[in-house]
N, C-alpha and C positions, 0 to 999 in steps of 0.2 A: 767684449772688444773684438774687432775684426783684424785678422792678420792678412796682409796682402803681400804677394810674392811675384815679382816681375823678373823672370829669368832671361837674360840676354846672352849673346854669344861671348861677351867679355866679362860683364859684371852681372850680379844678381842684386836687386834692390828689394828690401823688405820694409814694410811700414805697418804700424799699429794704429788703428782708428778707434776713437771713442766717439760713437755717433758719426758725425760728419767731420770731426776734427782729427787731423793727423797729429798724433802726440809724440811719435818717435819713429825714426827711420834709420836704416843701416845699408851700407853698400859693401858687398863682399865679391871676391872673384868667382867666376863660374868655372867649375871643373867638371866636364862631362863624365869623368871617371868615378866621381863620388857615388857611393852606394846610398840606398835609402837610409841605412843606419848612420852613415857619416853625415848626410844632410840633416838628420834630426839632431845629432850631436851638436852641429853648428847652429841650426836655426832654433832648436829648443833652448840652448844656452842663452841666446839673444833675447828671447821672449819669456824667459823664466819668471820674471817679475810682473807679468801681465796675465790677466785672466782671459784667455782667448776663447771666444764662443763661436767664431766663424772664420772661414778661410777662403780667400779668392786668389787664383793663380793664373798667370799666363806665361808661356814659355816659347822661345824660338829655338830651343835646343832639344831635339827629340829624346836623346839619351837621358838628359836630366828630367824631362817630363815623365818618362817611364819610371824613374826612381822616385820621383815625387808622388806618383800614384801609390807606389808601395809604401812610402813613408806615411802618407795619409791613412792608408788602410791599417797600418801597424800601430800608429801612435795618435792619430787624430780622428779615429772612426766615429767618435761620439759627438763631433761638431759638424755643422752644415758646411760643406765645401763646394765651391764653384770653380770649375776649370774652364777657361775660355777655349771653346772648341766647337765644331759643328753641332748644332742642336741646342746650344745655349742661347737664351734670349738676350740680345744686345741692343735691339732697337736701332741698329745701324744698317740701312740698305747699302749693299755693295754693288755699285754701278760700274762693274769692270767685266772684262771678258771671261775670266775664270775666278770666281770668288774664293775657291779653295786655295788659290795661290797666296792670298793675302795673309800676312803674319798676324797672329793674335794681338801683338802689341800695337799694330797700326789701327786695328779696329777699336781697341781700348782707348787709344789716344784720340781717335775721332769722336767717340762718345763724350769724353771728358772735355775736349775743346769746344764742342758744340754746346755743352751744358754751361761752361764758363763764359763763352762768348757767342750767344745765340743770335745776335743781330747781324745777319749777313753771312757771306762765305768766309772761310778761314783756311789758313795754311799752317800745318804743324811741321816745324823743322826739328827733327830728332837727331841730335849729334851723338851717335854711338859707334859701334863697330863699323856700320855704314852710316852715311848721312841720308836720312829719309825725309823727303818732302811729301806730306800727305795733304791732299786737297779735299775740302769739305764744302758741300753746298749749303745754302741758307736753311735747308730743311734737315741738315744733319746727315746727308748722304755722303758716303765715301766715293769720290769721283775718280780716284787714281792718284798718280803722283810721279815722283822721280826718285831714283836711287843712285847714290854715288859712293865711291870708296870713302871710308871714314878717315878722320885726321890721323889717328895713330897708325892705321894700316898703311897709309901713304908714307908716313915718316919711316916706318919699319922697312917698307919695300925700297925706299930710296937709299937708306943706309946699307941694305943688303946688296944692292946692285951697283952702287957707285963706290969705287975703291977709296976715294979721298974724302968721302962724306960720311958722317956718323949721326947717330941719334943725338938730339939736343933737347934740353929742357924747353917745354912749350910755354914760354912766357913772351910778353910783348917786348920787341927790341926797342932800342933808343929811337930809331927812325925806320921808315920803310926802306930807305937805302942802307942796307947793311954794310958796316965798315969792316967786317971780318966774316969768316965762313959761318960761324955760329949764328951771328945776327942775320946773315943773308938767308940761312935756312929757316930761322924763326919768322922772318918777314914773309918769305915765300909761302910758308905753311899757314900762318895765322891770317895774314891779309889775303892770301890766295883763296883760302876756304871761305872767308867772308865775302870776297868778290864772287865766288862761285854761287853761293847762296843768293846773293843780291841779284845776280844775272838770271838764275832760275825763277826766283820770285817775280821778277819783272815780266818774264815771258808768261808765266802762269797767270799773273794778274791780267795781262792783256786778253788771254782767252776767257777768263772769268768775267771780265767787263763786257765781252760780247754776249755772254749768256745771261748774266744777272744784273748788269749795269751798276754793280757795287764793287768797290775795292775790298779785298779780303783783309781780315785781321791776321797778322803773322805772329805765331807763338813759337818760342824756342823751348826745347826740353832736351833731356839727355845729359849724361855725365860730362861731356866735353863742351856743352853750350857756353859755359862762362868764358871760354877762350875767345869767342867772337862777340860777346856782348859789348856794346859800346863801339864796336868797329863796323859791324854790319849796319848798313843804312836801312835795311828793310825790316829787321826784327823789332817788333813793338812791345812784346810781353815775354817774360821769362817765367815758365811754370815748371820748376824742377821736379815736382811730384805729380806731373800730369798723368802718368801711367797708373800710379797708385790710386789716384782719384777715380780714374776710369774703372779700375778693378772694383773699387767700393760701389760705384754706381751699378755695375753689372751684377754684383752679388746681391744688391738690394732688389734688382729686377727679378732675380731668380729665387729669392728667399721664400 
């Protein structure tokens, strides 16, 4: 079985694949202070009941990636491991000014999205610490995209800077017109971010139509994606395990 680990700035997602089927996944918080031994205590306990024969990792947190390398060397040296970094075969051409700037998770998502939706261009909207819109050509090339502050970061910043406002539970309010402060914050956050995504997708689609004459498929992923599903007019598909699927595909390319 293949263990996939996607280390994000806020959460780390793990998944176990049996062939091409994801049979179990977990979401835990990311702590850059964790040592290699602490990571293994946590991850090893989660996968103790599975016979792991391979490992695929991507990380946007350098400190955690360093400790993951040590963890692999100390505890998983007898299995084949794939870390998404320069030199690894991904099959994703990066048509940007500086390919070294592109996060590993965005490359992984590009491969997975093009594999799942190969007919025409696509846009991946990843709702995480930041909201990433990754644009993919009909050939599976990474064309670039847009980055915006994430939903939770924005809520935290607003609560920290506004004396009479506070953090609220991110659930759909009764109506867009909030009848109290809590509902007003919920409306502005959830409907506001859905509108932001729809506006960016509309502008990106206009540019893609000029180049490819095809409308893109829009795919949502990330831990906060459920907040805007059914509200955003542009999102067509929800793939919560998109990054884990991409890690499996990259591992198979390098096996």
